[in-house]
C-alpha positions in Angstrom: 0.0 0.0 0.0 1.4 3.4 -1.0 1.5 6.1 1.6 1.4 9.8 1.0 1.7 13.1 2.9 -1.5 14.2 1.3 -4.3 12.7 -0.7 -6.5 15.1 -2.6 -9.8 13.9 -3.9 -11.0 16.2 -6.7 -9.2 18.4 -9.2 -11.3 21.5 -9.1 -10.4 23.6 -6.1 -8.4 20.6 -5.1 -5.7 21.6 -7.6 -4.8 24.6 -5.3 -4.2 22.1 -2.5 -2.1 19.9 -4.8 0.1 22.8 -5.9 0.7 24.1 -2.4 1.4 20.7 -0.9 3.9 19.9 -3.7 5.5 23.3 -3.2 6.3 22.3 0.3 8.0 19.1 -0.8 5.2 16.7 0.1 4.4 13.4 -1.6 0.9 13.9 -3.0 -1.8 11.7 -4.6 -4.6 13.1 -6.7 -7.7 11.0 -6.9 -10.2 12.2 -9.5 -12.9 10.5 -11.6 -12.7 13.4 -14.2 -13.1 15.5 -16.0 -9.9 17.1 -14.8 -10.4 20.7 -13.6 -13.7 19.9 -11.9 -17.3 21.1 -12.5 -16.6 24.8 -13.0 -14.2 24.4 -15.9 -16.0 21.6 -17.7 -19.7 21.4 -16.7 -20.6 24.6 -14.9 -19.4 28.2 -14.7 -17.2 28.5 -17.7 -19.3 26.7 -20.4 -22.6 28.1 -19.2 -21.2 31.7 -19.2 -19.8 31.2 -22.7 -23.4 30.5 -23.8 -25.0 33.2 -21.7 -22.7 35.9 -23.0 -24.2 35.2 -26.5 -27.7 35.3 -25.1 -27.0 38.7 -23.4 -25.9 40.2 -26.7 -29.0 38.8 -28.5 -31.4 40.3 -25.9 -29.6 43.7 -26.1 -30.4 43.7 -29.8 -34.0 42.6 -29.2 -34.4 45.5 -26.7 -32.9 48.1 -28.9 -36.2 49.9 -29.5 -36.0 51.4 -26.0 -33.0 53.4 -27.2 -35.0 54.6 -30.3 -33.4 52.4 -32.9 -34.4 49.1 -34.4 -32.0 46.2 -35.0 -32.8 42.7 -36.2 -31.3 39.3 -35.5 -30.8 37.7 -38.9 -29.6 34.3 -37.8 -28.7 32.4 -34.7 -26.4 29.4 -35.4 -27.1 27.3 -32.3 -24.9 24.5 -33.4 -21.9 26.7 -33.9 -22.4 28.4 -30.5 -22.5 25.1 -28.8 -19.5 23.7 -30.7 -17.4 26.8 -29.9 -18.2 26.3 -26.2 -17.3 22.6 -26.3 -14.1 23.2 -28.3 -12.9 25.7 -25.7 -13.6 23.2 -22.9 -11.9 20.4 -24.7 -8.8 22.5 -25.3 -8.6 23.5 -21.7 -9.1 19.8 -20.6 -6.3 18.6 -22.9 -3.9 21.3 -21.6 -4.7 20.2 -18.0 -4.0 16.6 -18.8 -0.7 17.5 -20.5 0.3 19.6 -17.5 -0.5 16.8 -15.2 1.7 14.4 -17.0 4.7 16.7 -16.6 4.1 17.3 -12.9 6.7 15.8 -10.7 6.0 14.5 -7.2 2.4 13.7 -7.9 0.7 10.4 -8.5 -2.6 10.6 -10.3 -5.3 8.0 -9.8 -8.1 8.4 -12.4 -11.3 6.9 -10.8 -13.8 7.3 -8.1 -12.1 6.6 -4.8 -13.8 5.7 -1.5 -12.7 5.3 2.1 -12.1 1.7 3.3 -10.7 2.7 6.7 -9.2 5.7 8.6 -7.2 7.9 6.1 -7.3 5.0 3.6 -8.8 5.1 0.2 -9.4 2.5 -2.5 -9.4 3.5 -6.1 -9.3 1.2 -9.1 -8.6 -1.8 -6.8 -5.5 -0.1 -5.3 -5.3 1.0 -1.7 -3.5 4.2 -0.7 -3.1 6.0 2.7 -2.5 9.6 3.5 -1.3 11.4 6.6 -3.8 14.1 5.6 -6.7 13.9 3.3 -8.5 16.8 1.4 -11.9 16.1 0.0 -12.8 18.4 -2.9 -15.1 15.9 -4.6 -17.7 18.5 -5.7 -21.4 17.9 -6.4 -23.7 16.6 -9.1 -27.3 17.5 -10.2 -30.0 16.6 -7.7 -32.7 14.6 -9.4 -36.1 14.6 -7.7 -38.0 11.4 -7.2 -40.9 12.2 -9.3 -43.2 9.6 -11.0 -42.3 8.8 -14.6 -39.1 10.8 -14.7 -37.0 7.7 -15.4 -39.1 7.1 -18.5 -38.2 10.3 -20.3 -34.9 11.5 -21.8 -34.4 14.6 -19.6 -31.6 17.0 -19.5 -29.5 18.3 -16.6 -27.3 21.4 -16.2 -24.4 19.1 -17.3 -25.9 17.0 -20.2 -27.5 20.1 -21.7 -24.0 21.2 -22.8 -24.0 18.3 -25.3 -27.0 19.4 -27.2 -26.4 19.6 -31.0 -29.8 21.0 -32.0 -31.9 23.7 -30.5 -35.1 22.4 -29.0 -38.3 24.1 -30.2 -39.7 24.0 -26.7 -38.2 23.3 -23.3 -39.8 22.9 -19.8 -37.4 23.7 -17.0 -38.2 22.2 -13.6 -36.9 24.5 -10.9 -36.6 28.2 -10.4 -33.1 28.7 -8.9 -30.1 30.3 -10.6 -29.4 27.3 -12.9 -33.1 27.4 -14.1 -33.2 31.2 -14.8 -29.8 31.3 -16.4 -30.6 28.5 -18.9 -34.1 29.9 -19.3 -32.5 33.1 -20.4 -30.1 31.3 -22.8 -32.7 29.1 -24.5 -35.3 31.9 -24.8 -32.6 34.0 -26.6 -31.9 31.1 -28.9 -35.6 31.1 -30.0 -36.8 28.2 -27.8 -40.2 28.4 -26.2 -39.3 28.2 -22.5 -41.6 27.3 -19.6 -40.3 27.4 -16.0 -42.2 25.4 -13.3 -41.2 26.4 -9.7 -42.7 24.8 -6.6 -42.1 27.8 -4.3 -43.9 31.2 -4.6 -41.0 33.0 -6.4 -37.9 32.5 -8.5 -34.4 32.8 -7.1 -35.6 32.1 -3.6 -32.2 33.1 -2.0 -32.5 36.6 -3.3 -34.3 39.6 -1.9 -38.1 39.2 -2.6 -38.3 42.5 -4.5 -35.5 41.3 -6.8 -37.1 37.9 -7.3 -40.3 39.8 -8.3 -38.5 42.0 -10.8 -36.6 39.0 -12.2 -39.8 37.1 -12.8 -41.4 40.2 -14.3 -38.6 40.7 -16.8 -38.2 37.0 -17.7 -41.9 36.7 -18.2 -41.6 39.0 -21.2 -39.7 36.2 -23.0 -41.0 32.9 -21.4 -43.8 31.4 -19.5 -43.3 31.1 -15.7 -45.5 29.3 -13.2 -44.6 29.5 -9.5 -46.4 27.7 -6.7 -46.5 24.8 -9.1 -45.8 21.2 -7.9 -44.7 18.7 -10.5 -46.3 15.4 -9.9 -45.7 13.2 -12.9 -43.8 12.9 -16.3 -45.3 11.2 -19.3 -44.5 10.8 -23.0 -46.7 11.7 -25.9 -45.0 10.7 -29.1 -41.8 12.6 -29.4 -42.9 15.1 -26.7 -42.6 15.0 -22.9 -45.6 15.8 -20.8 -45.4 17.3 -17.3 -48.4 16.9 -14.9 -48.3 19.7 -12.3 -50.6 21.0 -9.6 -51.2 24.6 -8.7 -50.5 24.6 -5.0 -52.9 27.5 -4.3 -56.0 26.0 -5.7 -55.1 22.3 -6.3 -56.0 22.5 -10.0 -53.9 20.2 -12.2 -52.8 20.9 -15.7 -50.4 19.4 -18.3 -47.5 21.1 -19.9 -45.9 19.7 -23.1 -42.5 20.3 -24.6 -39.8 18.7 -26.8 -37.3 18.6 -24.0 -37.2 18.7 -20.2 -34.4 20.3 -18.1 -34.2 19.3 -14.5 -32.7 22.2 -12.5 -33.7 21.4 -8.9 -30.3 22.0 -7.3 -27.2 20.0 -6.7 -26.3 17.3 -4.2 -22.9 16.5 -2.6 -20.7 13.8 -4.0 -19.8 12.8 -0.4 -21.9 9.6 -0.5 -19.8 8.2 -3.3 -16.7 8.3 -1.0 -18.2 6.2 1.8 -17.0 8.8 4.4 -18.4 6.8 7.3 -15.6 4.3 6.9 -13.2 7.0 8.1 -15.4 8.6 10.8 -16.5 11.6 8.7 -19.9 13.0 9.6 -22.5 14.3 7.1 -25.3 16.7 7.8 -28.9 15.8 7.1 -28.6 17.0 3.5 -25.7 14.7 2.8 -23.0 17.3 2.9 -19.7 16.8 4.8 -19.7 18.6 8.1 -16.7 20.9 8.7 -15.7 23.3 11.4 -14.6 26.9 10.8 -11.1 25.7 9.9 -12.6 23.4 7.2 -11.7 20.2 9.1 -14.1 17.4 9.3 -15.1 15.3 12.3 -11.9 13.3 11.7 -8.7 15.1 12.5 -6.5 15.8 9.5 -9.3 15.3 7.0 -10.5 18.5 5.4 -13.5 19.1 3.1 -13.7 22.1 0.7 -16.0 23.2 -2.1 -19.4 21.9 -3.0 -18.9 18.7 -1.1 -19.4 20.6 2.2 -22.4 22.7 1.0 -21.3 25.9 2.7 -21.1 28.2 -0.3 -21.5 26.4 -3.6 -19.5 28.9 -5.7 -16.1 28.4 -7.3 -14.6 31.6 -5.7 -15.7 30.4 -2.3 -14.3 26.9 -2.9 -11.0 28.3 -4.0 -10.8 30.4 -0.8 -11.7 27.3 1.3 -8.9 25.3 -0.4 -6.3 27.9 0.3 -7.3 28.1 4.0 -7.5 24.3 4.4 -4.0 23.6 3.0 -2.6 26.6 5.0 -4.1 25.2 8.2 -2.9 21.7 7.4 0.7 22.7 6.5 1.3 25.4 9.1 -1.4 24.8 11.8 -2.1 28.5 11.2 -5.7 28.5 12.7 -7.2 30.4 9.7 -11.0 30.6 9.8 -13.2 30.6 6.8 -15.4 33.7 6.8 -18.4 33.7 4.5 -19.8 37.1 5.6 -18.3 38.8 2.5 -18.8 36.0 0.0 -20.5 37.4 -3.1 -22.6 35.6 -5.6 -24.2 36.3 -9.0 -27.1 35.1 -11.1 -26.3 35.5 -14.8 -29.8 35.8 -16.1 -31.3 38.8 -17.8 -31.5 41.0 -15.7 -28.4 40.0 -13.8 -28.4 39.8 -10.0 -25.4 40.0 -7.6 -25.4 40.1 -3.8 -23.1 39.9 -0.8 -23.9 39.5 2.9 -27.3 39.4 4.6 -30.7 39.9 3.2 -32.9 42.5 5.0 -34.9 39.7 6.7 -31.7 38.1 8.0 -30.2 41.3 9.1 -33.3 42.3 11.1 -32.9 39.3 13.4 -29.8 40.5 15.1 -29.3 44.1 14.1 -30.9 47.5 14.1 -30.6 48.5 10.5 -31.0 51.1 7.8 -32.0 50.3 4.2 -31.2 52.3 1.1 -32.5 51.8 -2.4 -31.5 53.4 -5.7 -32.6 52.8 -9.3 -30.1 52.7 -12.1 -32.2 55.3 -13.9 -31.6 57.8 -11.2 -27.9 58.0 -11.9 -26.6 59.6 -15.1 -25.2 56.5 -16.8 -28.4 54.5 -15.9 -30.6 57.1 -17.5 -28.4 57.1 -20.6 -28.9 53.4 -20.8 -32.6 53.8 -20.3 -32.4 51.2 -17.5 -35.7 52.0 -15.8 -36.3 48.9 -13.7 -32.9 47.8 -12.2 -31.9 48.9 -8.7 -29.6 48.4 -5.8 -30.3 47.8 -2.1 -28.0 48.4 0.8 -28.5 47.1 4.3 -26.4 48.8 7.0 -26.0 48.5 10.7 -27.6 51.7 12.1 -25.1 52.6 14.8 -21.8 51.5 13.3 -22.4 52.1 9.6 -21.2 48.6 9.0 -22.4 47.2 5.7 -24.3 44.0 6.4 -25.6 43.3 2.9 -25.8 44.7 -0.6 -28.0 43.5 -3.5 -28.1 44.6 -7.1 -30.3 43.7 -10.0 -29.5 45.1 -13.4 -26.7 45.5 -16.0 -23.1 44.6 -14.8 -24.4 43.6 -11.3 -21.6 41.1 -10.8 -18.9 43.7 -11.5 -20.6 46.4 -9.4 -20.9 44.3 -6.3 -17.1 43.9 -6.1 -16.6 47.3 -4.6 -18.9 46.4 -1.7 -17.4 43.0 -1.3 -13.9 44.5 -1.0 -15.2 47.0 1.5 -16.9 44.4 3.7 -13.9 42.1 3.6 -11.5 44.8 4.7 -13.9 46.1 7.4 -14.6 49.4 5.6 -18.0 50.9 6.5 -20.1 53.3 4.5 -17.8 56.2 5.2 -15.0 54.5 3.4 -17.2 54.0 0.3 -18.3 57.6 0.4 -14.7 58.9 0.5 -13.7 57.0 -2.6 -14.1 59.0 -5.8 -16.4 57.4 -8.4 -16.1 58.3 -12.1 -19.0 60.4 -13.3 -20.9 59.3 -15.2 -20.5 55.6 -14.6 -22.5 52.7 -13.2 -20.2 52.6 -10.2 -22.0 55.7 -8.8 -24.9 53.3 -8.1 -23.1 52.1 -5.0 -22.6 55.4 -3.1 -25.9 56.7 -4.3 -27.7 53.7 -2.8 -25.9 54.3 0.5 -27.0 58.0 0.4 -30.6 56.8 0.5 -30.3 54.9 3.8 -33.4 55.2 6.1 -35.3 53.2 8.7 -37.0 50.2 7.1 -40.8 50.3 7.0 
């Protein structure tokens, strides 16, 4: 049995751990079932955003009349758009494989490993042991146990990337960020999109007023049904049929489409690893439990990224990986802080947020809330952005920023100023002192803070 200083399971954010451990002269094993580079590079963030960027440009043209000119989309080459995305991913994957071959001091085990005893993993029939183990095994699409689903050829957020032809119609089950992002993309491609969401609004993690605006804007280009419980899937010739019930009145109806996309969240890959064989505890959702240092219930075994379910975003996973390996190598006692972890929804309109929602902040703080529309700053008026807005949530006595939320153009870029301020401990005074270019969208941040008042 081979023994290592460190075993790393997963090559997404796990690659950060591999590089750092090797840099300290450690003998390292990487266990990964593939594709190398993890979900973000191959099945998630990167390929989806390559597609969504095209959708953004198409919708801008479709909305050109609000700026008093008319433009027309002559042709959308769906096949070429998908091929370009896949080619980019393949090239990146090939580069990663080649780089791995040339990496000294690293043994790569291609396969799904699982624990057989303390700190001991079996992969492809071979057993290896590590003084420290880092689990970065990621997540996979969560498939709901709904009657008839196994009888239809449904898509997930991963398999959808392999489509060669544009579906004429698509039903998306779910209303979270994956659902609204792909809804945006396929609607822009010319597909008739229907979203069925069981809760009372889309993007449930966002501020209610932002969810409301998101649904309002998306409803211009697709059909959206909230409070809708899917009960059964059936086939009708070449079409798929979804039987769903309106949760408010109990009325059932059928929805028919060429393809079905299941976008009901993601589940941890922890179960594939048989973590119980090494004394690793899971929570009730199946994610690996970790402390503030990213260590599991078993000493010297750490879990980072989607597999622990804390913040299922690549930037958070990368930060976790850096903290975990630092703690493991140097016993540095670094704690993972999620209070300034931002996220974004790349739909149309875009959403970005950091920190607490108003409802969360009210539980433990006396707060002030500020709101500002894009249209009320010069650049926003020039863009004729009449609906998008930002919302600030601030601790009343200290001026500490507790949360900030934006819906509208460039929201993911605009949120970064607030994220940096929160991470560095800067309060609203610090943002006010910074000069903001006029006219620019960046003025939305200080102008929102200018509007702080007692919440109603």
